[in-house]
C-alpha positions in Angstrom: 0.0 0.0 0.0 1.3 3.4 -1.0 2.2 5.6 2.0 0.1 8.5 0.5 -2.9 6.2 0.4 -2.3 5.2 4.0 -2.2 8.7 5.3 -2.8 11.6 3.1 -1.5 14.5 5.1 -3.3 17.1 3.0 -6.6 15.7 4.0 -5.9 15.8 7.8 -7.2 18.4 10.1 -4.8 20.6 12.1 -5.9 18.6 15.1 -4.8 15.3 13.5 -1.6 16.9 12.3 -0.8 18.1 15.9 -1.4 14.5 17.2 0.9 13.2 14.5 3.5 15.8 15.4 3.4 14.5 19.0 3.9 10.9 17.7 6.9 11.9 15.6 8.5 13.8 18.5 7.9 10.9 20.9 9.3 8.3 18.6 12.3 10.4 17.7 13.1 11.1 21.3 13.2 7.4 22.2 15.2 6.5 19.1 17.8 9.1 19.7 18.2 8.1 23.4 18.2 4.5 22.4 16.0 4.0 25.4 12.4 4.5 26.3 8.8 3.7 25.5 7.4 5.0 22.2 4.3 2.9 21.6 2.1 4.1 24.4 3.1 7.7 23.7 2.1 7.4 20.1 -1.2 5.8 21.0 -2.1 8.4 23.6 -1.2 11.4 21.5 -4.8 12.1 20.2 -6.1 12.4 23.7 -3.5 14.8 25.2 -3.6 16.9 22.0 -7.4 17.4 22.3 -7.2 17.9 26.1 -4.5 20.5 26.0 -5.7 22.4 23.0 -9.4 22.5 23.8 -10.1 21.7 27.4 -7.2 22.1 29.9 -7.3 25.6 31.3 -3.9 27.1 32.3 -2.1 30.4 32.0 0.9 30.3 29.7 2.3 33.4 31.3 1.8 32.2 34.9 2.5 28.5 35.3 1.8 28.6 39.1 -1.7 30.1 38.6 -3.6 28.5 41.5 -6.9 28.0 39.6 -5.3 26.2 36.6 -6.6 22.7 35.7 -4.2 20.0 36.7 -3.0 17.1 34.6 -1.5 14.1 36.4 0.3 11.5 34.3 0.2 8.0 35.8 2.3 6.0 33.4 5.6 7.8 33.7 7.1 5.7 31.0 4.9 7.7 28.6 6.9 10.8 29.3 7.7 11.3 25.6 4.0 12.0 25.1 3.9 14.6 28.0 7.1 16.3 26.9 5.9 16.5 23.3 2.6 18.1 24.1 4.3 20.5 26.5 6.7 21.4 23.7 3.7 22.4 21.6 2.6 24.7 24.5 6.0 26.3 24.7 7.4 24.6 27.8 10.2 22.6 26.2 12.5 23.3 23.3 13.3 20.9 20.5 16.9 20.6 21.8 15.5 19.6 25.2 13.4 16.9 23.6 16.4 15.7 21.6 18.3 15.3 24.9 15.7 13.0 26.4 17.1 10.8 29.2 20.5 12.4 29.1 22.6 13.8 32.0 21.4 17.3 33.0 18.4 17.2 30.7 15.0 18.6 31.9 13.5 15.6 30.1 14.3 12.6 32.3 13.0 9.1 31.5 10.1 9.4 33.9 8.7 12.9 34.6 9.8 14.7 37.8 7.5 17.4 39.2 8.2 20.8 37.8 5.3 23.2 37.8 7.2 25.8 35.8 7.4 23.2 33.0 3.8 22.1 33.3 4.7 18.8 35.0 2.4 18.4 38.0 3.7 15.2 39.5 6.6 12.8 39.5 5.4 9.5 38.0 6.9 6.1 37.4 5.5 3.7 40.0 2.3 2.8 38.3 -1.0 3.6 40.0 0.3 6.5 42.1 0.0 9.2 39.5 -3.8 8.9 39.2 -4.1 8.5 42.9 -2.3 11.8 43.4 -4.9 13.2 41.1 -7.6 12.1 43.5 -5.8 14.1 46.2 -5.7 17.2 44.0 -9.4 16.9 43.3 -10.1 16.6 47.0 -8.0 19.7 47.6 -9.9 21.6 44.9 -13.3 20.8 46.5 -11.9 21.7 50.0 -10.9 25.1 48.7 -14.1 25.8 46.8 -16.1 24.9 49.9 -14.3 27.7 51.7 -13.8 30.4 49.1 -16.5 29.8 46.5 -17.1 28.1 43.2 -15.2 30.8 41.4 -12.2 28.7 42.4 -13.5 25.5 40.8 -11.2 23.8 38.3 -10.8 20.3 36.9 -8.2 17.6 37.6 -7.5 15.4 34.6 -5.4 12.2 34.8 -4.2 9.7 32.3 -3.9 6.0 33.2 -2.7 2.9 31.4 -3.4 -0.8 31.6 -0.7 -1.3 34.2 -2.0 1.5 36.4 -5.5 0.0 36.3 -4.0 -3.3 37.4 -1.9 -1.9 40.3 -3.7 -2.6 43.6 -3.7 1.1 44.6 -6.2 1.7 41.8 -8.9 0.0 43.9 -8.4 2.4 46.7 -8.3 5.4 44.4 -11.4 4.3 42.5 -13.3 3.6 45.7 -12.5 6.8 47.5 -13.1 9.1 44.4 -16.4 7.4 43.8 -17.5 7.6 47.4 -16.7 11.3 47.6 -18.4 12.0 44.3 -15.4 13.9 42.9 -17.1 15.2 39.7 -14.2 17.5 39.2 -12.0 14.4 38.4 -11.8 13.2 34.8 -9.6 10.2 34.0 -8.6 8.9 30.6 -7.8 5.2 30.5 -5.5 4.5 27.6 -6.8 0.9 26.9 -4.5 -0.4 24.2 -4.4 -4.0 25.4 -0.6 -4.1 25.3 1.7 -4.4 28.2 5.5 -4.5 28.5 5.8 -8.3 28.0 2.2 -9.5 27.3 -1.2 -8.6 26.1 -3.8 -7.6 28.7 -6.0 -10.7 28.3 -3.1 -12.9 29.4 -3.2 -11.3 32.9 -6.8 -10.1 33.4 -10.3 -10.7 32.1 -12.1 -8.2 34.4 -14.7 -5.8 33.0 -13.1 -2.4 33.8 -16.2 -0.4 33.0 -18.4 -2.4 35.4 -15.7 -2.1 38.1 -15.7 1.7 37.9 -19.5 1.7 37.7 -19.6 -0.3 40.9 -17.4 2.4 42.6 -19.9 5.1 41.5 -18.1 6.5 38.5 -19.5 7.8 35.3 -18.1 5.6 32.5 -17.7 6.6 28.9 -16.2 4.2 26.3 -14.8 5.6 23.0 -12.3 5.1 20.2 -9.3 6.8 21.9 -7.7 7.7 18.6 -10.7 9.6 17.3 -10.5 13.3 18.0 -14.3 13.8 17.6 -15.1 11.0 20.1 -12.5 12.3 22.5 -14.0 15.8 22.3 -17.5 14.6 22.9 -16.4 12.5 25.9 -14.6 15.4 27.5 -17.6 17.7 26.9 -19.8 15.1 28.6 -17.4 14.6 31.5 -17.1 18.3 32.1 -20.9 18.5 32.5 -21.0 15.7 35.1 -21.9 17.0 38.6 -22.3 13.9 40.7 -19.4 11.6 40.2 -15.9 11.2 38.7 -15.6 10.2 35.1 -13.5 7.6 33.5 -13.1 7.7 29.7 -12.1 4.3 28.4 -10.3 5.0 25.2 -9.5 2.0 23.0 -6.2 3.0 21.4 -3.5 1.5 19.2 -0.1 1.0 20.7 2.5 2.6 18.3 -0.2 4.3 16.2 1.3 5.3 12.8 4.3 3.0 13.1 5.3 1.2 9.9 8.0 -1.2 8.7 10.7 -0.3 6.1 8.3 -1.8 3.5 5.5 0.5 4.6 3.4 -2.1 6.3 1.6 -1.3 9.5 3.5 -2.0 12.7 0.8 -0.8 15.0 -0.4 -2.7 18.1 2.8 -4.6 18.6 4.0 -5.6 22.1 7.6 -4.9 21.1 7.0 -1.1 20.7 6.0 -0.7 24.4 9.5 -0.6 25.9 12.1 -0.1 23.2 12.9 2.3 20.3 10.9 1.6 17.1 14.0 0.5 15.2 14.8 -2.1 17.8 11.2 -3.2 18.0 11.0 -4.1 14.2 9.6 -0.9 12.8 11.3 1.8 10.7 11.6 5.2 12.4 12.3 7.0 9.1 9.3 5.4 7.3 7.1 6.0 10.4 8.1 9.7 10.4 7.3 9.9 6.7 4.0 8.2 7.3 3.1 10.8 9.9 4.0 13.7 7.7 7.4 14.5 9.1 11.0 14.8 7.9 13.2 11.8 8.9 16.3 14.0 8.4 15.0 16.5 11.0 12.3 15.0 13.1 12.6 17.5 16.0 10.3 20.1 14.4 6.8 21.5 15.0 4.8 21.6 11.8 4.2 25.3 10.8 0.4 24.9 10.8 0.6 23.2 14.2 2.8 26.0 15.6 0.2 28.6 14.4 -2.6 26.5 15.8 -1.0 26.4 19.3 -0.1 30.1 19.2 -3.8 30.9 18.8 -4.7 28.3 21.5 -2.2 29.9 24.0 -3.6 33.3 23.2 -7.1 32.1 24.1 -5.9 30.4 27.3 -4.1 33.6 28.4 -7.3 35.6 27.8 -9.4 33.0 29.7 -7.0 33.1 32.7 -7.0 36.9 32.7 -10.8 36.9 32.9 -10.7 34.4 35.7 -8.2 36.5 37.6 -10.3 39.6 37.1 -13.2 37.6 38.6 -11.0 36.7 41.6 -10.0 40.3 42.0 -13.6 41.4 42.2 -14.2 38.6 44.8 -11.2 39.7 46.8 -12.4 43.3 46.8 -15.8 42.2 48.2 -14.3 39.7 50.6 -11.0 41.1 51.9 -10.8 38.8 55.0 -11.3 35.7 52.9 -8.8 37.0 50.3 -6.2 37.4 52.9 -6.8 33.9 54.2 -6.5 32.5 50.6 -3.2 34.3 50.2 -2.0 32.9 53.4 -3.1 29.4 52.4 -0.9 29.5 49.3 2.0 31.3 50.9 3.6 28.0 51.8 4.2 29.4 55.3 3.5 27.2 58.4 0.4 28.2 60.3 0.9 30.4 63.4 0.4 28.2 66.5 1.3 28.8 70.1 2.6 25.3 70.8 3.7 26.3 74.3 0.1 26.8 75.2 -0.9 23.3 74.4 -1.5 21.4 77.6 -0.1 17.9 77.9 -0.7 15.3 80.5 2.4 14.1 82.2 3.3 10.5 81.5 0.9 10.0 78.6 1.6 8.0 75.4 3.1 10.1 72.6 0.1 9.2 70.4 -2.1 10.8 73.1 0.2 13.9 73.1 -0.1 14.0 69.3 -3.9 14.0 69.7 -3.7 17.1 71.9 -1.6 18.9 69.2 -3.9 17.7 66.4 -6.9 19.1 68.3 -5.3 22.5 68.3 -4.3 22.2 64.6 -7.9 21.5 63.7 -8.8 24.8 65.1 -5.9 26.9 64.0 -4.5 25.3 60.8 -7.5 25.9 58.6 -5.8 24.6 55.5 -5.0 21.2 56.7 -6.5 17.8 55.9 -5.8 14.8 58.1 -6.5 11.2 57.1 -6.5 7.8 58.8 -6.6 4.3 57.5 -9.6 3.2 59.6 -7.6 3.8 62.8 -8.5 7.3 63.9 -9.5 6.2 67.4 -6.3 4.2 67.8 -3.6 6.3 66.0 -5.4 9.2 67.8 -5.9 11.3 64.7 -9.4 11.6 66.2 -7.9 14.5 68.2 -8.2 16.4 64.9 -11.6 14.9 64.0 -13.2 15.9 67.2 -12.8 19.6 66.2 -13.9 19.1 62.6 -15.8 16.5 60.6 -15.2 14.0 57.8 -15.3 14.9 54.1 -18.2 13.4 52.3 -20.0 13.6 49.0 -21.5 17.1 48.6 -20.0 18.5 51.7 -16.3 19.4 51.9 -16.6 21.8 54.8 -14.9 19.3 57.0 -11.2 18.5 57.0 -10.8 14.8 57.9 -10.5 12.0 55.2 -11.7 8.6 56.3 -9.6 6.6 53.9 -10.7 3.1 54.9 -8.1 0.3 55.0 -5.9 1.6 52.2 -2.6 2.8 53.5 -0.8 3.2 50.2 -3.8 4.9 48.6 -4.1 7.3 51.5 -0.4 8.3 51.4 -0.6 8.9 47.6 -3.7 11.0 48.0 -1.9 13.1 50.6 0.9 13.6 48.1 -1.7 14.9 45.6 -3.2 17.2 48.1 0.2 18.7 48.8 1.1 18.9 45.1 -2.1 20.9 44.4 -1.0 23.6 46.7 -2.7 25.7 49.4 -3.1 22.8 51.8 -1.2 20.6 54.3 -1.8 16.9 54.4 -1.2 14.4 57.2 -2.1 10.7 57.5 -2.0 8.2 60.2 -1.8 4.4 60.8 0.3 1.9 62.8 4.0 2.1 62.3 4.3 -1.5 61.2 2.0 -0.6 58.3 4.4 1.9 57.0 5.5 -1.1 55.0 2.4 -0.6 52.9 3.1 3.1 52.4 6.8 3.1 51.6 6.4 3.6 47.8 4.4 6.8 48.4 6.7 8.0 51.2 9.6 7.6 48.8 7.8 9.8 46.2 7.0 12.3 49.0 10.8 12.5 49.6 11.7 12.6 45.9 9.0 15.3 45.1 9.9 17.3 48.2 6.3 17.6 49.4 5.7 18.2 53.1 3.3 15.4 53.9 3.1 14.6 57.6 3.2 10.8 58.4 1.7 9.9 61.8 2.9 6.4 62.7 1.8 5.1 66.2 2.3 1.8 68.0 6.0 2.3 67.4 7.6 -0.7 69.0 7.2 -4.3 70.2 5.2 -2.9 73.2 2.1 -3.3 71.0 2.3 -6.5 73.1 -0.5 -9.0 72.8 -1.0 -8.2 69.1 2.1 -10.1 68.4 4.9 -10.0 65.8 2.7 -9.1 62.8 1.9 -5.8 64.5 5.2 -5.2 66.3 7.6 -3.0 64.3 11.3 -4.0 64.6 13.0 -3.1 61.3 10.7 -0.3 60.3 12.5 2.5 62.0 15.8 1.6 60.4 14.1 1.6 57.0 12.5 5.0 57.5 15.7 6.5 58.9 17.5 5.6 55.7 15.6 8.4 54.0 17.2 10.8 56.5 20.6 9.7 55.0 19.3 10.0 51.5 19.5 13.5 50.0 16.9 14.9 47.6 17.8 16.8 44.4 18.0 20.0 46.4 20.8 18.4 48.5 18.6 18.3 51.6 17.8 15.4 53.9 14.9 13.8 52.0 12.8 13.1 55.1 12.7 14.2 58.7 11.9 11.3 61.1 11.1 12.2 64.7 10.5 9.8 67.5 9.7 11.9 70.6 10.6 10.7 74.1 7.7 12.2 76.1 4.6 14.3 75.7 6.3 17.7 75.5 8.8 16.4 73.0 5.9 15.2 71.0 4.5 18.8 70.9 7.9 20.0 69.7 8.0 17.2 67.1 4.7 18.4 65.7 5.9 22.0 65.7 9.0 20.8 63.7 6.7 18.9 61.3 4.5 21.8 60.6 7.5 24.2 60.2 9.1 21.7 57.8 7.5 23.0 54.6 10.2 21.5 52.2 10.2 17.8 52.9 8.0 15.1 54.4 8.1 14.4 58.1 7.5 11.1 60.0 6.2 11.2 63.5 6.9 7.9 65.2 4.7 7.6 68.3 4.2 5.2 71.2 1.1 3.3 72.1 2.0 2.9 75.8 2.3 5.7 78.3 5.8 7.1 78.7 7.2 8.7 81.9 8.0 12.4 81.5 11.7 13.1 81.3 13.6 15.0 84.1 12.9 18.7 84.0 14.2 21.9 85.7 10.7 23.4 85.6 9.6 24.0 82.0 9.7 20.7 80.2 8.4 22.2 76.9 11.1 24.8 76.8 13.7 22.1 77.4 12.2 19.9 74.7 12.6 22.7 72.2 16.2 21.5 72.0 14.9 18.6 70.0 15.0 21.0 67.0 18.7 20.2 66.8 17.9 16.5 66.4 19.5 15.5 69.6 20.1 17.1 73.0 21.3 16.5 76.5 18.5 15.5 78.9 20.8 15.0 82.0 24.4 16.2 82.2 27.0 15.6 84.9 29.0 18.4 86.4 32.2 17.1 85.0 33.3 14.9 82.1 30.9 11.9 81.9 32.1 8.3 82.3 29.4 7.1 79.9 26.9 8.6 77.4 23.5 6.9 77.2 21.4 7.8 74.2 18.0 6.7 72.7 14.9 8.0 71.1 11.3 7.5 72.1 10.3 5.5 75.2 13.7 4.1 75.6 15.0 7.4 76.9 13.0 7.0 80.1 14.5 3.6 80.5 18.0 5.1 80.3 17.0 7.7 82.9 16.0 4.9 85.3 19.2 3.0 84.6 21.3 6.1 85.2 19.8 6.5 88.6 21.2 3.1 89.6 24.5 3.8 87.9 25.0 7.0 89.9 23.8 5.6 93.2 25.5 2.2 93.2 28.4 2.7 90.8 29.2 6.3 91.3 29.3 6.9 87.6 28.9 10.3 85.9 26.2 9.7 83.2 25.2 11.9 80.3 21.7 11.1 78.9 20.8 12.1 75.3 17.5 12.1 73.5 17.9 11.7 69.8 14.5 12.2 68.0 16.3 12.6 64.7 19.9 11.4 64.0 19.7 12.9 60.5 18.9 16.3 61.8 21.5 16.0 64.5 24.2 15.3 61.9 23.5 18.6 60.3 24.5 20.6 63.4 27.9 22.1 64.0 30.8 19.8 64.9 31.1 21.7 68.2 27.5 21.0 69.1 27.7 17.3 68.1 30.8 16.9 70.3 29.1 18.6 73.2 26.2 16.2 73.0 28.3 13.1 72.3 31.8 13.9 73.5 34.6 12.2 71.6 36.5 9.5 73.5 33.6 8.7 75.9 32.0 5.3 75.8 28.5 5.4 74.3 25.6 3.0 74.9 22.5 3.3 72.7 19.2 1.7 73.4 16.6 1.1 70.6 13.4 -0.9 70.3 14.3 -1.6 66.7 17.3 -3.1 64.9 20.7 -2.2 66.6 21.8 -0.6 63.4 19.4 2.2 64.0 21.8 3.8 66.5 25.1 2.4 65.3 26.2 5.6 63.6 25.8 7.5 66.9 27.4 5.0 69.3 30.5 4.6 67.1 32.9 1.8 66.7 33.8 1.7 70.4 30.3 2.0 71.7 27.4 -0.4 71.6 23.8 -0.2 70.3 21.4 -2.5 72.2 18.3 -3.5 70.2 16.4 -6.4 68.8 17.7 -8.8 66.1 14.5 -10.9 66.0 10.8 -10.5 65.6 8.5 -9.9 68.6 6.2 -12.2 70.4 2.6 -12.1 71.7 2.6 -11.1 75.3 1.8 -8.1 77.5 4.1 -5.1 76.9 5.6 -5.2 80.5 6.4 -8.9 80.0 8.2 -8.2 76.7 10.2 -5.4 78.3 11.5 -7.9 80.9 12.1 -10.7 78.4 13.8 -8.5 75.9 15.9 -6.6 78.4 14.3 -3.2 78.3 14.7 -2.5 82.0 16.8 -0.2 84.2 18.7 -3.2 85.5 19.7 -4.4 82.1 20.9 -0.9 81.2 23.2 -1.2 84.2 24.5 -4.6 83.0 25.1 -3.3 79.5 27.0 -0.3 80.8 29.2 -2.4 83.1 30.0 -4.8 80.2 30.8 -1.9 77.9 33.1 -0.2 80.4 34.9 -3.4 81.2 35.5 -3.9 77.5 
């Protein structure tokens, strides 16, 4: 078949030419990099072209416009499609596309959040991108409920077969449907091709019925037909009761041909490798799509003119919306000031010293007291729990607000149900939207479920607050499945891992008593650049020694570690821990002083990572060089190994827990004052 017969460019509309332009750029990017995923990008080009040109509202002159529509890409491997459409909107140059996947390039293999470039989220781990979109849609409804429908905007998201299959999709679909997020529109690129198989080899489920069961509006179309895409998006934008999924049947590698000009569409091989390596011909494919194989990194002149006009209209639309906002602000100065404060990125002003704490309480209870105050004072905060609010004590927040529900977003608490990973990814989306803080709670052992989203929080540098309670084996009778041992070591690895800004990628805080828990929350709220983990106890903890104002003393935790008790002269031994073990060290030190005459320095270390950012002088004051150091941790000994040093000892657990009362486990595992004395004696003898 003659190529002109296959695809007569003269007969194509400018919309179709723009879609083909995206296909050419995507295929050329991958071919030049000798790495990437061209097939899906070529199949999805029609949808993103219609979306960006005709529906997605944004301000080309103000990329951070708070009322822009958001687009969240789920399949990060389809980045060539995203970069290509963003090149048409002026966000990327042809040279930047040509340097796809190269060192220092702004076009990495999987997109990394960059609002100034139009990239709303980091995506790669399938399923998380569209779940972040659910969070952004929640944020939009939260804000509109407080400031008015003039703020309303849409959240669009793009998902692939793999994202639909990831387990997180169930939580995202259920929650979005339950909340009736009609501002959420998802395109499902259903091309029936996966990286190594066809879809029917791994699933026979009816996706449409599944989403209908969750309460979604379902529209099925030919995903490569611009007219059907347009009609579906018009219908989805009119929906007022539920989220919409547009199931678009597309062709993987649409437009791809062989050297002989035969169609090479819908081939598994084009999913994860350049067209040339897959068996197609890049040059013939570019010709087939109306491009120049000698210089594929071009925007067709008619497409360039088309998008110039589009960008002009979008700028005019944004200007009109901003004028509407200005009129609203003039009529509502107090609300306008509040909105500006919400989006300032500044931490809310809270008098943490005024929060009353009960001496000797569990740090989860102390957290509840702070959350109660935050519910009243931090008006732009959403807190969520995975069906554990009365146990992880996030109900402290809930008692001063109410749960979000369909048709009523005046509350600020998200009952996520049993879906820890979904909840965490939604919180990432809330934070990415802007204007709001997000926090979520569950048991520490279930941080295992959340780790993929926590990692993306760290990578994206979003300040989500993770509230993890039941922090140690003292969960007791629940047994080893619920007793965290290795979890703290895992989370603290992120304190050692730097983000792309060179900062500690996550702040992990395990407070030693109620007042330290207050300070930990203060640190979490003031940390507006990275995620924070609050690791809290289930059991009551004895208040640490104080000279009169325990809260003021606990403020020293802002340096990551500080001296709780200091001898009058050079110590014989330094004892250090975080959390409830600090009180155990205090009890052991009393015996060591009374019976052994030892000079003991006790150190609370809520965050080793933060402590290591302090001056060398301060670090040496807290942990003097040349003095034996004993650390006590309820987790793996490696948790404190970097602090005790080669000549010290970290006492912890190297085995799973057992089912028994917490007090019994303390005795059996050696978490007693008497055992602290034995460990110190052994260390000093050594």
